[in-house]
N, CA and C of each residue as an Amber inpcrd file, in Angstrom:
protein
   471
   0.8540000  -1.1930000   0.0000000   0.0000000   0.0000000   0.0000000
   0.8830000   1.2340000   0.0000000   0.5420000   2.2040000  -0.8300000
   1.2320000   3.4810000  -0.8230000   0.6520000   4.3750000   0.2550000
   1.4900000   5.2120000   0.8320000   1.0380000   6.1650000   1.8410000
   1.3200000   7.5780000   1.3660000   0.3930000   8.4650000   1.6490000
   0.5750000   9.8840000   1.4030000   0.5380000  10.5710000   2.7670000
   1.6110000  11.2800000   3.0790000   1.6670000  12.0710000   4.3100000
   1.8050000  13.5170000   3.8410000   0.7200000  14.2560000   3.9980000
   0.6370000  15.5760000   3.3820000   0.0840000  16.5880000   4.3730000
   0.7070000  17.7640000   4.3830000   0.1810000  18.8700000   5.1770000
  -0.1730000  20.0040000   4.2340000  -1.2250000  20.7390000   4.5920000
  -1.8020000  21.7510000   3.7110000  -1.8690000  23.0880000   4.4420000
  -1.5540000  24.1740000   3.6980000  -1.4710000  25.5130000   4.2810000
  -2.0930000  26.5460000   3.3500000  -2.6070000  27.6230000   3.9540000
  -3.0020000  28.7950000   3.1860000  -1.7460000  29.6020000   2.8950000
  -1.8330000  30.5320000   1.9720000  -0.6750000  31.3220000   1.5930000
  -0.7850000  32.7580000   2.0700000   0.3770000  33.4000000   2.1610000
   0.4760000  34.7960000   2.5710000   1.1750000  35.5550000   1.4480000
   0.5830000  36.6210000   0.9860000   1.2110000  37.4250000  -0.0590000
   1.2240000  36.7370000  -1.4100000   2.0040000  37.2960000  -2.3250000
   2.0560000  36.8050000  -3.7050000   3.4610000  36.4170000  -4.1560000
   4.4360000  36.3500000  -3.2620000   5.8100000  36.0390000  -3.6630000
   5.9230000  34.6920000  -4.3610000   5.0500000  33.7530000  -4.0480000
   5.0630000  32.4280000  -4.6620000   4.7770000  32.4660000  -6.1560000
   4.0830000  33.5170000  -6.6150000   3.6790000  33.6030000  -8.0270000
   4.8690000  33.6540000  -8.9980000   6.0090000  34.1290000  -8.5310000
   7.1810000  34.2140000  -9.4120000   8.0060000  32.9270000  -9.4020000
   7.5430000  31.9150000  -8.6680000   8.2900000  30.6700000  -8.5200000
   7.5600000  29.5190000  -9.2110000   8.2890000  28.6190000  -9.7960000
   7.6810000  27.4460000 -10.4140000   6.8930000  27.7780000 -11.6580000
   6.7510000  26.8010000 -12.5180000   6.0020000  26.9440000 -13.7690000
   4.5710000  26.4540000 -13.5540000   3.5500000  27.2910000 -13.8270000
   2.1680000  26.8420000 -13.6290000   1.7560000  25.7820000 -14.6580000
   1.1050000  24.7240000 -14.1700000   0.5870000  23.6470000 -15.0130000
  -0.9040000  23.5050000 -14.7090000  -1.7240000  23.4110000 -15.7450000
  -3.1690000  23.2750000 -15.5650000  -3.5220000  21.8410000 -15.1940000
  -4.3390000  21.6780000 -14.1540000  -4.8680000  20.3780000 -13.7450000
  -6.3730000  20.4210000 -13.8520000  -6.9370000  19.3420000 -14.3590000
  -8.3920000  19.1810000 -14.4290000  -8.6820000  17.8350000 -13.7940000
  -9.5190000  17.8240000 -12.7600000  -9.7730000  16.5660000 -12.0700000
 -11.2260000  16.4580000 -11.6490000 -11.6540000  15.2130000 -11.5060000
 -13.0150000  14.9340000 -11.0850000 -13.0390000  13.6680000 -10.2530000
 -14.1650000  13.4450000  -9.6120000 -14.3010000  12.3320000  -8.6740000
 -15.3700000  11.3580000  -9.1350000 -14.9710000  10.1010000  -9.2230000
 -15.9160000   9.0080000  -9.4740000 -16.5610000   8.5980000  -8.1610000
 -15.8300000   8.7950000  -7.0610000 -16.3300000   8.5230000  -5.7070000
 -15.6900000   9.5370000  -4.7750000 -16.5060000  10.2740000  -4.0360000
 -16.0020000  11.2780000  -3.0930000 -16.5490000  11.0110000  -1.6970000
 -16.5650000   9.7570000  -1.3120000 -17.0290000   9.3200000   0.0040000
 -15.9670000   9.6860000   1.0450000 -16.3500000  10.0760000   2.2680000
 -15.3420000  10.4080000   3.2830000 -14.3940000   9.2430000   3.6250000
 -14.8250000   8.0120000   3.3790000 -13.9750000   6.8590000   3.6890000
 -12.9990000   6.5400000   2.5550000 -13.3150000   7.0000000   1.3160000
 -12.4710000   6.6960000   0.1650000 -12.8020000   7.6520000  -0.9690000
 -11.8110000   7.9690000  -1.7720000 -12.0540000   8.7560000  -2.9710000
 -11.4080000   8.0480000  -4.1620000 -12.0520000   8.2190000  -5.3150000
 -11.5020000   7.7400000  -6.5740000 -11.5230000   8.9410000  -7.5110000
 -10.3190000   9.3590000  -7.9080000 -10.1700000  10.5980000  -8.6670000
  -9.5560000  10.3100000 -10.0390000 -10.0130000  11.0620000 -11.0350000
  -9.4290000  11.0630000 -12.3700000  -8.8240000  12.4400000 -12.5700000
  -7.5920000  12.4740000 -13.1080000  -6.9320000  13.7720000 -13.2980000
  -6.2190000  13.7810000 -14.6390000  -6.2530000  14.9510000 -15.2680000
  -5.3980000  15.2250000 -16.4180000  -4.4620000  16.3510000 -15.9980000
  -3.1650000  16.0790000 -16.1310000  -2.1410000  17.0600000 -15.7710000
  -1.0380000  16.9880000 -16.8150000  -0.8370000  18.1120000 -17.4960000
   0.2390000  18.1620000 -18.4750000   0.1770000  17.0830000 -19.5380000
  -1.0240000  16.7610000 -20.0180000  -1.1690000  15.7780000 -21.0740000
  -1.1030000  14.3310000 -20.6110000  -1.1660000  14.1080000 -19.3110000
  -1.1270000  12.7570000 -18.7570000  -2.4180000  12.4830000 -17.9820000
  -2.9630000  11.2700000 -18.1360000  -4.1390000  10.8530000 -17.3810000
  -3.7120000   9.9920000 -16.2010000  -4.3610000  10.1940000 -15.0580000
  -4.0290000   9.4460000 -13.8410000  -5.3200000   9.0970000 -13.1040000
  -5.4100000   7.8620000 -12.6350000  -6.4900000   7.4210000 -11.7500000
  -5.8830000   7.2600000 -10.3650000  -6.4800000   7.8910000  -9.3520000
  -5.9570000   7.8560000  -7.9840000  -7.0420000   7.3970000  -7.0320000
  -6.6810000   6.4860000  -6.1500000  -7.5750000   5.9940000  -5.1040000
  -6.9380000   6.3600000  -3.7760000  -7.7310000   6.9850000  -2.8790000
  -7.2190000   7.3880000  -1.5780000  -8.1490000   6.8900000  -0.4810000
  -7.5510000   6.4970000   0.6460000  -8.3300000   6.0800000   1.8050000
  -8.6270000   7.2890000   2.6870000  -9.3930000   7.0690000   3.7260000
  -9.6890000   8.1160000   4.7130000  -8.3890000   8.5830000   5.3580000
  -8.3000000   9.8840000   5.6040000  -7.1320000  10.4430000   6.2910000
  -7.1930000  10.1650000   7.7780000  -6.0560000   9.8080000   8.3220000
  -5.8740000   9.7100000   9.7730000  -4.7110000  10.6320000  10.0940000
  -5.0490000  11.7870000  10.6830000  -4.0440000  12.8290000  10.8410000
  -3.7010000  13.3660000   9.4640000  -2.4040000  13.3800000   9.1370000
  -1.9500000  13.8460000   7.8330000  -1.6350000  12.6760000   6.8990000
  -2.0260000  11.4490000   7.2900000  -1.6540000  10.2480000   6.5440000
  -2.8800000   9.5340000   5.9890000  -2.7390000   9.0260000   4.7610000
  -3.7800000   8.1920000   4.1610000  -3.1460000   7.2930000   3.0990000
  -3.8580000   6.2110000   2.8110000  -3.4190000   5.3350000   1.7370000
  -3.6460000   6.0030000   0.4040000  -2.7220000   5.7510000  -0.5450000
  -2.8510000   6.3450000  -1.8660000  -2.2860000   5.3790000  -2.9040000
  -3.0590000   5.1630000  -3.9840000  -2.6520000   4.3210000  -5.0940000
  -2.8890000   5.1170000  -6.3700000  -1.8690000   5.2490000  -7.2190000
  -1.9960000   6.0030000  -8.4680000  -1.6160000   5.1280000  -9.6480000
  -2.3930000   5.2910000 -10.7380000  -2.1770000   4.5040000 -11.9410000
  -2.3010000   5.4020000 -13.1670000  -1.3300000   5.3590000 -14.0730000
  -1.4920000   6.1100000 -15.3220000  -2.5980000   5.4720000 -16.1650000
  -3.3970000   6.3140000 -16.8220000  -4.4250000   5.8180000 -17.7390000
  -4.3090000   6.6180000 -19.0400000  -4.7760000   6.0550000 -20.1470000
  -4.6970000   6.7890000 -21.4220000  -5.4170000   8.1400000 -21.3270000
  -4.8130000   9.1400000 -21.9410000  -5.3530000  10.4990000 -21.8960000
  -6.7890000  10.5620000 -22.3930000  -7.0990000   9.8690000 -23.4980000
  -8.4620000   9.9270000 -24.0300000  -9.4720000   9.2940000 -23.0800000
  -9.0630000   8.2520000 -22.3460000  -9.9610000   7.6380000 -21.3610000
 -10.1520000   8.5540000 -20.1550000  -9.0950000   9.2290000 -19.7330000
  -9.2210000  10.1820000 -18.6280000 -10.1860000  11.3010000 -19.0100000
 -10.0590000  11.8180000 -20.2260000 -10.9500000  12.8870000 -20.6890000
 -12.3960000  12.4110000 -20.7460000 -12.6090000  11.1900000 -21.2050000
 -13.9720000  10.6580000 -21.2880000 -14.5750000  10.4740000 -19.8950000
 -13.7920000   9.9750000 -18.9480000 -14.2820000   9.8210000 -17.5730000
 -14.6350000  11.1840000 -16.9700000 -13.7720000  12.1760000 -17.1900000
 -14.0510000  13.5230000 -16.6750000 -15.3230000  14.0930000 -17.2870000
 -15.4850000  13.9130000 -18.5870000 -16.6320000  14.5030000 -19.2770000
 -17.9470000  13.7770000 -19.0290000 -17.8830000  12.4570000 -18.7950000
 -19.1190000  11.6730000 -18.7660000 -19.5070000  11.1290000 -17.3970000
 -18.5370000  10.8140000 -16.5300000 -18.8790000  10.0910000 -15.3010000
 -18.5860000  10.8150000 -13.9920000 -17.6820000  11.7660000 -14.0050000
 -17.2890000  12.4020000 -12.7490000 -18.3560000  13.3570000 -12.2270000
 -18.4090000  13.4520000 -10.8920000 -19.3280000  14.3880000 -10.2390000
 -18.9900000  15.8090000 -10.6560000 -19.9630000  16.6770000 -10.5880000
 -19.7950000  18.0810000 -10.9420000 -19.8740000  18.9430000  -9.7020000
 -19.1850000  20.0740000  -9.6600000 -18.3070000  20.5770000 -10.7040000
 -16.9510000  19.8660000 -10.6760000 -16.2600000  19.8850000 -11.8020000
 -14.8860000  19.3990000 -11.8200000 -14.0270000  20.3940000 -11.0500000
 -12.8910000  19.9380000 -10.5680000 -11.9380000  20.8070000  -9.8840000
 -10.8490000  21.1510000 -10.8930000 -10.7030000  22.4380000 -11.1590000
  -9.6660000  22.9050000 -12.0720000  -8.7780000  23.8860000 -11.3250000
  -7.4660000  23.7650000 -11.5840000  -6.5160000  24.6010000 -10.8640000
  -5.1970000  24.6390000 -11.6160000  -4.4070000  25.6570000 -11.3180000
  -3.0330000  25.6610000 -11.7910000  -2.1460000  25.2740000 -10.6100000
  -1.1210000  24.4900000 -10.9230000  -0.2140000  24.0060000  -9.8710000
   1.1990000  24.4450000 -10.2050000   1.8660000  24.9410000  -9.1680000
   3.2880000  25.2470000  -9.2590000   4.0170000  24.3280000  -8.2780000
   5.0680000  23.6840000  -8.7430000   5.9280000  22.8900000  -7.8590000
   7.1470000  23.7440000  -7.5430000   7.3370000  24.0070000  -6.2460000
   8.3760000  24.9410000  -5.8140000   9.2890000  24.2430000  -4.8060000
  10.5710000  24.1700000  -5.1270000  11.5350000  23.5740000  -4.2030000
  11.9240000  24.6030000  -3.1490000  11.9600000  24.1280000  -1.8910000
  12.3660000  24.9960000  -0.7810000  12.9390000  24.1330000   0.3330000
  14.1870000  24.3610000   0.6820000  14.8550000  23.7190000   1.8150000
  14.7240000  22.1910000   1.7890000  14.9390000  21.6020000   0.6110000
  14.9540000  20.1480000   0.4970000  13.6120000  19.4800000   0.2820000
  12.5460000  20.2500000   0.1680000  11.2140000  19.6960000  -0.0840000
  10.5820000  20.3860000  -1.2890000   9.5980000  19.7230000  -1.8820000
   8.8290000  20.3210000  -2.9740000   7.4590000  20.7030000  -2.4360000
   7.1280000  21.9530000  -2.5750000   5.8090000  22.4730000  -2.2230000
   4.9750000  22.5320000  -3.4960000   3.7190000  22.0920000  -3.4120000
   2.7860000  22.2070000  -4.5180000   1.7930000  23.3030000  -4.1710000
   1.8240000  24.3740000  -4.9510000   0.9220000  25.5040000  -4.7320000
  -0.1870000  25.4240000  -5.7690000  -1.4150000  25.2670000  -5.2870000
  -2.5910000  25.1420000  -6.1550000  -3.4330000  26.4020000  -6.0850000
  -3.6440000  27.0180000  -7.2550000  -4.5310000  28.1710000  -7.3850000
  -5.7630000  27.6890000  -8.1390000  -6.8990000  27.6680000  -7.4530000
  -8.1160000  27.0800000  -7.9880000  -8.8130000  28.0350000  -8.9540000
  -9.5460000  27.4420000  -9.8790000 -10.2750000  28.1760000 -10.9110000
 -11.7710000  27.8710000 -10.7940000 -12.5670000  28.4830000 -11.6520000
 -14.0000000  28.1820000 -11.7070000 -14.7120000  28.5060000 -10.4040000
 -15.5350000  27.5760000  -9.9310000 -16.3200000  27.8000000  -8.7170000
 -15.4650000  27.8780000  -7.4520000 -14.1880000  27.5100000  -7.5660000
 -13.2750000  27.5730000  -6.4210000 -12.2380000  28.6850000  -6.5690000
 -12.4550000  29.6030000  -7.5400000 -11.5300000  30.7180000  -7.7580000
 -11.3890000  31.5320000  -6.4700000 -10.1800000  31.9580000  -6.2060000
  -9.8870000  32.7270000  -4.9950000  -9.2090000  31.8800000  -3.9360000
  -9.3300000  30.5710000  -4.0370000  -8.6900000  29.6640000  -3.0840000
  -7.2990000  29.3090000  -3.5970000  -6.2990000  29.4770000  -2.7260000
  -4.9240000  29.1050000  -3.0380000  -4.3690000  28.3890000  -1.8140000
  -3.8400000  27.1870000  -2.0200000  -3.2630000  26.4080000  -0.9230000
  -1.9020000  25.8680000  -1.3400000  -1.0750000  25.5940000  -0.3420000
   0.2260000  24.9530000  -0.5600000   0.2380000  23.6510000   0.2130000
   0.7570000  22.5970000  -0.4430000   0.8480000  21.2810000   0.1880000
   2.2920000  20.8220000   0.1650000   2.6640000  20.0780000   1.1910000
   3.9790000  19.4720000   1.2520000   3.8030000  18.0080000   1.6380000
   4.4460000  17.1090000   0.8880000   4.4330000  15.6880000   1.2210000
   5.6930000  15.3830000   2.0150000   5.5110000  14.6150000   3.0840000
   6.5970000  14.3250000   4.0150000   6.8210000  12.8260000   4.1510000
   8.0210000  12.4060000   4.5360000   8.2750000  10.9720000   4.7380000
   7.6270000  10.4210000   6.0040000   7.3590000  11.2850000   6.9930000
   6.6640000  10.8710000   8.2130000   5.9500000  12.0850000   8.7970000
   4.9600000  11.8310000   9.6490000   4.1870000  12.9540000  10.2010000
   5.0240000  13.8590000  11.0890000   6.0930000  13.3240000  11.6790000
   6.9030000  14.1420000  12.5910000   8.1400000  14.7400000  11.9130000
   8.2150000  14.6890000  10.5920000   9.3370000  15.2660000   9.8690000
   9.3330000  16.7890000  10.0230000  10.4770000  17.3350000  10.4220000
  10.6300000  18.7900000  10.5340000  10.8870000  19.3630000   9.1410000
  10.3620000  20.5540000   8.8910000  10.5820000  21.2230000   7.6090000
  10.5220000  22.7180000   7.8300000  11.1610000  23.4370000   6.9280000
  11.1810000  24.8940000   6.9810000  10.0720000  25.4400000   6.0930000
   9.2650000  26.3220000   6.6570000   8.1900000  26.9450000   5.8770000
   8.7430000  28.1350000   5.1000000   8.4100000  28.2280000   3.8150000
   8.7520000  29.4510000   3.0830000   7.9800000  30.6370000   3.6750000
   8.4560000  31.8420000   3.4430000   7.8100000  33.0490000   3.9880000
   6.3790000  33.1930000   3.5020000   6.0410000  32.6300000   2.3390000
   4.7020000  32.7740000   1.7630000   3.7110000  31.7230000   2.2680000
   4.1330000  30.8490000   3.1860000   3.2420000  29.8320000   3.7570000
   2.6800000  30.3570000   5.0750000   1.3390000  30.3250000   5.1780000
   0.6680000  30.8520000   6.3530000   0.0120000  29.7740000   7.2000000
  -1.2290000  29.9910000   7.5660000  -2.0070000  29.1600000   8.4830000
  -2.1730000  27.7270000   7.9560000  -1.9780000  26.7400000   8.8310000
  -2.1570000  25.3440000   8.4400000  -3.6370000  24.9610000   8.4690000
  -4.0740000  24.2320000   7.4240000  -5.4650000  23.7850000   7.3080000
  -5.5430000  22.2750000   7.0580000  -4.5000000  21.5370000   7.4500000
  -4.4240000  20.1040000   7.1740000  -5.6720000  19.3530000   7.6190000
  -6.1770000  19.6080000   8.7970000  -7.3140000  18.8510000   9.3170000
  -8.6780000  19.3870000   8.9210000  -8.7190000  20.4850000   8.1930000
  -9.9900000  21.1170000   7.8290000 -10.4990000  20.5020000   6.5230000
 -11.5310000  19.6840000   6.6110000 -12.0490000  18.9380000   5.4580000
 -12.5820000  19.8360000   4.3420000 -12.9210000  21.0860000   4.6520000
 -13.3950000  22.0060000   3.6080000 -12.3620000  22.1750000   2.5010000
 -11.0850000  22.0210000   2.8510000 -10.0070000  22.2480000   1.8980000
  -9.6400000  21.0050000   1.0930000 -10.2700000  19.8670000   1.3720000
 -10.0340000  18.6710000   0.5620000 -10.6050000  18.9300000  -0.8260000
  -9.8670000  18.5640000  -1.8560000 -10.3670000  18.7360000  -3.2200000
 -11.7000000  18.0250000  -3.4010000 -11.8500000  16.8490000  -2.7880000
 -13.0980000  16.0920000  -2.9230000 -14.2710000  16.8160000  -2.2510000
 -13.9980000  17.6650000  -1.2770000 -15.0600000  18.4510000  -0.6390000
 -15.4630000  19.6530000  -1.4820000 -14.5260000  20.1340000  -2.2910000
 -14.7950000  21.3340000  -3.0860000 -15.8130000  21.1040000  -4.1960000
 -16.1100000  19.8340000  -4.5250000 -17.1600000  19.5960000  -5.5230000
 -18.5460000  19.7540000  -4.9110000 -18.6750000  19.4960000  -3.6260000
 -19.9780000  19.6330000  -2.9500000 -20.1520000  20.9920000  -2.2880000
 -19.0280000  21.5890000  -1.9060000 -19.0500000  22.8590000  -1.2100000
 -17.9630000  23.7650000  -1.7970000 -18.1910000  24.2910000  -3.0290000
 -17.1700000  25.1250000  -3.6780000 -16.8260000  26.3520000  -2.8460000
 -15.6000000  26.7880000  -2.9850000 -15.0820000  27.9340000  -2.2400000
 -15.9490000  29.1800000  -2.4330000 -16.5460000  29.3470000  -3.6210000
 -17.3690000  30.5270000  -3.9100000 -18.6180000  30.5770000  -3.0330000
 -18.9990000  29.4730000  -2.3930000 -20.1910000  29.4490000  -1.5500000
 -19.8770000  29.6410000  -0.0650000 -18.5880000  29.6600000   0.2850000
 -18.2070000  29.7820000   1.6940000 -18.5480000  31.1770000   2.2020000
 -19.1050000  31.2450000   3.4020000 -19.3800000  32.5310000   4.0180000
 -18.2630000  32.9590000   4.9480000 -17.4490000  31.9760000   5.4220000
 -16.3770000  32.2870000   6.3660000 -15.1350000  31.4520000   6.0260000
 -14.3700000  31.8960000   4.9890000 -13.1870000  31.1010000   4.6200000
 -12.1170000  31.1040000   5.6990000
């Protein structure tokens, strides 16, 4: 079983915008149950099917499989729940780790988060100056939650 140990943060300021090359991601959910998610994603011309288990702390099971681009597009267009999650992602190296900064589009426009994957939950890391408040445990920020409760509908972000 693969494990994903990920922490998620809001951002401060705009200094991150000059770092990393933005790549468009389009993703949707075949299953967005709190116990498990099944996601289809197109990123940079590649199709990926991802299955994730329920999070316990910052850790959850994760399995990823490449799928043909045309099949990923068909799943997104025909079977995934709406709305799809679209965002630009920048991968930014900082102090030995890669931060993924996601700027959401569409119904989630205005939301920007940074994620860092770690080898263990107790791994120490240095936060870049543009990383602010941690939202790891807040389910509103899960991509799978944004299809049912888009950021544009939040009254108190």
